[in-house]
N, C-alpha and C positions, 0 to 999 in steps of 0.2 A: 550770641555768636560763639560757636565752638572753634576757636582759633586752631586747635589741634587737627581739624579736618582740612585745613588749608595746606597747600604745598609748602615745603620748607622755605623756598625762596619768597613766597608771598608772606609767610609769617615774619621773616626777617625784615622785609620792607615795611610791613605794617608796624612792627614794634620799634624799629629804628626811627621811623617817622614820629612815633609817639614820644620816644625818649628825647629826640632832638627838639621838637616843638614845645615840649614842656621844660626846656632849659636845663636838661640833665646831661647834655654833652654838646660838643661844638661841631662845626662843619667838617673838620678833619679828625675829630676825636671819637673814640668809642668803637667797639666791634662786637658783633653777635654771631653765634654759630648754633647749628643744630646737627646732631649725629643721627642719621636715619637708620632704618632697619637693615639696610644693606651694608652698613659700616662706612658710608660716605659722609663727609662733613661738608655742609653748606655754610658758607661764611660771607660776611659783608666784605666788600673790596677795600683795598688801600687807595688813598689819594683820590677818592670820589666823594663829592658833596653829599653829606649825610642828610641834608635837608631835601634832597630831590632824588633819592634812590628809586630805581625801578627793578622789577624782577630780573631783567636782562643784565643788571649790574652784579647780581649775586654770583659768587664763585663756588664751584664744587671741587673739593679735594677728594678724589676717589680713594677707595680702600687700599689700592696699590701705590698711592702717592701721586698719581697723575692729576694735574690741575686743569680743569676745564672752565672756561669763562672768557669774557671780554676784557677782564682786568686781572691784575695780580691780586691775590688774597691779602687781607689785612696783614701788615707787618707783624702783628701780634699772634698770628696763627700758631706759632710753635707752642705757646702755653695752652691754647685751646686743645691741641692734639695731646699734650702732656696730661691734661686733666682727664680727657677721655680714656687714655691708657691707664691712668691711675685708679679711676673710679668707674666701674661698669654700670652703676646706677645713675650716673649723670648723662643726660641726653641733650642738654643745652647749656651754653656758657654765655654770660653777658658781662661785658666790660664797659664802663663809662666813667665820667669824671664830673659828677654833680658837685657844685662848689662846697656844700657843707661837708660832704664826705672827703673831698680833697683837703679841706681844712683839717679834718681829723688825721688824714694821712701825713700832713706836714708836721703835726705835733706828735706823730707816732702814737696816736690814741685810737680807741675803738668806742663808738657810741654805746652808752649803757642802755640796753633795751628794756631794763626793768622800769623805765620811765612810764611805760604803758603796757597793758596786757597784749594789745594788738601787735606792738613791736616785738615783744618777747616771743610770742607764739609764731609770728609771721617770719622772723628772721633766721631762726635756727642757730647753729653754732658759728661763731665768728672768730677768725684768727687774723694776726698781723703777719704779712709776708715781707721778708727783707727786700731792700731795694735791689733792683737789677736793671741793666740797660734795656730800655724798651725794645721789644722785638727780638731779644737775645735768647739763646737757649738757657743761659744762666737764669734769666727771669722766669722762664717756663719751669725750670727745675725747682726754683724757690716757691713758686705758687703751687705746683703739684705736690711738693713736700707737705704743705699745710692741708691740702685736700686729702692727702693720704692719711692724715691723722683724724679725719672725720669732719672737718669743717664744711659748712655750706656756703660761706662767704669769706673772702680774704680781702682785707684792706691792705693795699700795696703802699709801702713807705714812699712818701713824696710822689704819689702817682694817682691813685683812684681806687676803684673797687672791682672785684671779680666775683660773680655769683654763678654757682652751678646748681642745676636742678634737673628733674625728670622731664620737664617741658619748658619751652620758652616762656609761656605765660606764668608758670610758677616761679621761674627765675626772676621775671619782671616784678611779680608781687613781692618777693623777698627784697629785691633791690629798692622798690618803692617804699616799703616799710622801713628799711634801714635809713634811706635818705630822709624820710619824715622824722625818724628818731633823732638823726643828727641835727636837723634844723631845730627840732624841739629843744634839744639839750642846749644848743647855742642860745636860743631866744630866752630860755629859762634862766641861764646863767647871767644874762644881761639884767634881768629884773630882780633876781633873788637867788635862793639856794634850792636846787632841784630836790624833790622827794622821790624816793624809789620804792617800788612795791615789794612786799614780802612774798615768799613762795606760796603761802596759803591764799593770798589775795589773787595771785595769778591763776590758781586753780579754778576760781569762779568763772574764768573765761571758757572753760571746757563744758559748761552746762549744756544739756541737750533738751531744754524745756521746749524749744521751738519744734521739736519732733514729736512731743507727746500730745498731739492733737488729733482728734477724729477728723475725717475728711468728708466733704460733701461734693456732690456732682453738680456742675453748672448745667442749667437748662437753656438759659438765654442770657444775653448781656444787653442791657439797655443802652440807648444812645448817650445818656448821661454818664454811665460808667465808662463807656468807650472814650468820651471826652476827658474824663478824669485820668484814665490810664495814659492817654496821650500827653496831658499836661504834666503828669508825674515824670514821664520819661524825659520831657524837655527840661524840666527843672533839675532832675538828677544829672543830665548831661552838662548843664550849666555849672552845677555845684562841682562836678568832677573837673571841668575845664578850669575852674577858679581855684582848684586845690583845696576845697573845703572838705572833701572826702577823698579817699583813695579808691583803687579799683574794685575792691570787694567789701569795703567797710563803710559805715554810715547807713542809716535807714530813714526812709521817708514813708509817710502814710497820709491818707486822706479819708475822712469820714464820708460814707455814701448816704447812710440813714441811721436810724436808731439801732439797727441790727448788724450793719455791715460796714466794713472799711477796707480800703486797699492798702497794701504794704509792699515795700520792695523785697525781693527774694534774698535768700541766703546764698552767698558765694557766687554771685553772677556779676560779671564785669560791668561796673557803672559806666564805663566809656561807651559800651555798645548795648546797654540794656534796652529792651523793646517792650511794647505793650503786652505781648504774650507772656513775658516773664513776670509781670506784676501779679501778686497773690491776693485773692479776695478772702477776707475773713468774715464768717457769719456765725454769730452766737458761739464763739469759742471753737469753731471748726475752721479748718483751712481748705482752700480749694484743692480738689483732688489732683494728685500728681505734682504738686508744687510745695516747696519748703519756704516758709517766711523767714525773715530776719531773726537772728537770735534774740533781738530786743523786743520781740512781739509782746511780751507780758507788760512791759511798761507802756507801750503804745495803747494796749487794750485798757489798762487801768486808767490812763488819762482820759480816754473817751468815756469810760463808764462813770467817772467822777465829775467830769466837766462837760456838760452838754453844749457850752458855748465854744468849745475848742473843736475845730474841724480839720486841723492838720498838725502833725508832729514830725519834726526832723531831729534826728540824732546824728551829729557830725563831729569831726575831729580837726577843726581849723588850727593850723600850726601856731598862730600868734595867740589865739585864745588859750590853746592848750599849754602855753608857757605859764599862764596863770593857774591852770588846773594842776600842774605838777610842782607848784611852789606854794608857799603860804601867802603870797602876795594877793591883794584884792584888785580886781578889775573895776576901776572907778567909772561908772557910767556917766558921771557928771563932768565929762570932758568937753563935749559939744552938745548943743540942744538936740540934734537928731538922735544922738546916742541915747540920751535919757528918754526921749519921747517913745522910741521903739523898744528899748531894752529894759528900762527902769533899773532898779537894783537887782543884782544877780546873786542869789545865794549859792553857796558851795556845799554839796553834800558828799559824804564819804563814798568811795567806790563800792565797797561791799554792801552798804545800805541800799544803794540804788537798784542793785540786781537781786539781792536776797529778799528785800521787802518792797516790791513794786507798788503795792497798795499804799504804803506809807510814803514812798517817794512821790507818787502822783499827787499827794496832798500838798506838796510844795507849791503847786501851780495855782494861780488865780489871776484875776484881771490885772492886778498890779505886779504880778510875778510871772511873766510869760516865758522866762528863760531860767534854766537851772544849770549850773556847772557841776560836773561830777569829777571829783579829784582823780587825777591820773588816768582819765578815760575819755570824756566827751563833753559836749555841750548839747543839752536837750532844749529845743526851741518849739514853741507852740504858736498857733495863730488861728484866726477865724477863717482863714483860707490858706491854701498851699502857698500862694504868692506872698501873703502877709507873713507867714512863717519864714519863707526864704529871704524876704526883705530883712527881717530881723537877724537872720543868720549872717547875711552879708554885712549889715551895719555893725554887728558885734565883732566880726573879724577885722573890718576896717578900723574900728575904734581901738581894738587891741593892738593892731599893727602900729597905729599912730602913737599909742602909749609906750610901746617898746622902743620906737624911734626917739620919743621924747625923753626917755630915760637918760640918754647921753647928752642931752642939750641943756639941762638945768632942772630946777624944781618945777614940777607940774602945778599949775594954778587951776583948780577946778572951778566950775560954776558955783556961785554962792547959794546958800539956802534961800535967800530972798529971790534970787533969779530962778531957782527951781520952782518956787511957789508961783512965780509969774508964768512959767512954762505950763505948770499944771492947770492954772486957771484958763490960759489962752487955748490950750488943746483939750480941755475937759478931761484931764487924767484923774483917775481915782488914786 
């Protein structure tokens, strides 16, 4: 779905519904706006339930200042207008109060996006804006002052966050990335000391290997492939709804046969991904007119080296990632289900995983279905897509439980004798 083709009012309703139902704002909190080509500003209303907005609730502030709509515009509209006046490149503004970012605003801090390459690349420049009375011209001036300096995001002291971008979806992506980074930093601090990436490591994120592939033209699509595409979309939607991936990050693949596999596309919204977006890979060639995920090389290498593996998922679950950005070890011996599905999880360096995909693929075998990549992701394999997804879910649930347990007392793992009992009972190698 190309959200930019929708009317501004429909875009605002769709995105506010998404922000609200993912717990990133409240019934009365948050506001979004779009500046259209006529110079009119479309904005969410004030004092209207954010969980049930319709296009008829959206307010238009005309270029001449006339307000058209069934409600008053958000009380925060002054800073929206100030940002648009300050920055001609900004066409959409997003303001919300996700708890993790509010926590940072209360301590007058900014999340460190060097925790992960996705956060650093996806967020842009971030500033701290001084406190101002909500809805006041003073607050608008203080926010606009920071945007005038070139920031893309402003954390508001004791308030929340404001994001400006060239489209509403791009503003949301940056907002989603920063919220993830904030939650990650908080979770990492609970279990250990966060490790931050160096500039040269960040540069690996900009690789274009996924573009350096010849194309092939599809002649027909079998019923089996159609079913695999449908199943992939269903699982990707579930993963997004559970917060295991964000809107354009995380990759999923399914083996079709010895020559072909399907993989999720590059930079397509996981919330609305459809069967036609999925990319078929055949003998190192990509389906014509489509761009696969940046992680295509590691998926390919895993399939080439491991004929028993039929699905690969690369995700960024926030609680697991707390272990990925610290030196702490995620102990799979917490509950039987964790060990049965996860086994021991090795951790590899971020640079190695992407610079040497053939070597990275060697990490996987029957007793090592999951690999953690420092400061980046969790790579999960399975004999089917559902098996891989099950492992991903269990891994995140286990990590969440371990983070919670950190504040309760000393964790008592399952003993080695009990582990041997599990291995024998479930025929684990």
